[in-house]
C-alpha positions in Angstrom: 117.7 79.0 85.7 115.6 80.9 88.2 115.2 84.0 88.6 116.5 85.3 92.3 113.2 87.6 92.8 111.5 84.0 92.7 113.8 82.7 95.4 113.6 86.0 97.8 110.3 86.0 97.2 109.6 82.7 98.4 112.4 83.4 101.8 110.2 86.7 102.3 106.7 84.8 102.4 108.0 81.8 104.4 109.3 84.7 106.8 105.7 86.6 106.1 104.3 83.4 107.2 106.2 82.9 110.8 106.0 86.3 111.7 101.9 86.5 111.4 101.9 83.4 112.9 103.9 84.5 115.9 101.9 87.5 116.2 98.7 85.3 116.4 100.6 83.5 118.9 101.3 86.6 121.1 98.3 88.1 120.1 100.8 91.6 118.9 98.6 92.9 115.6 101.2 95.0 114.3 103.6 91.6 113.8 100.1 89.9 112.6 100.2 92.9 110.3 103.8 93.3 109.4 103.5 89.4 108.7 100.9 90.0 106.2 102.7 92.5 104.7 105.6 90.6 103.8 103.4 87.6 102.8 101.9 90.0 100.1 105.6 91.3 99.2 107.2 87.9 98.9 104.2 87.0 96.3 104.6 89.9 94.3 108.2 89.4 94.1 107.8 85.5 93.0 105.7 86.4 90.6 107.8 88.9 89.1 110.4 86.2 89.0 108.0 84.0 87.7 107.1 86.8 85.0 111.2 87.3 84.2 111.7 83.4 83.7 108.3 83.4 81.0 110.0 85.8 79.0 113.5 84.4 79.3 111.8 80.8 78.1 109.5 82.6 75.6 110.7 86.1 74.1 108.7 85.9 71.3 105.5 85.1 73.0 105.9 87.8 75.8 106.8 90.3 72.7 103.1 89.5 70.9 100.9 89.5 74.0 102.6 92.8 75.2 101.9 94.3 71.9 98.2 93.4 72.3 97.8 94.4 75.2 99.5 97.9 74.1 96.8 97.6 71.2 93.8 96.9 73.4 94.5 99.8 76.0 95.4 102.7 73.1 91.9 101.4 71.5 90.0 102.0 75.3 91.9 105.3 75.9 89.0 107.8 76.9 88.8 110.8 74.3 
């Protein structure tokens, strides 16, 4: 099962690529910037979807990794 964030992220990334290309073609820097923004947002959504898929497929591993990261961050706190 694919997370819906992955689907919407891929769609937003593709739209951003088209938008950036159209901005390049017309010389519209605002459209180029919006395209790059949509690409970044789409990539982020896709990564969140991948994370959700990983957690669903391997919940114990995910909990252990989260606990390890929390432990390390707790040990690094600044006094």
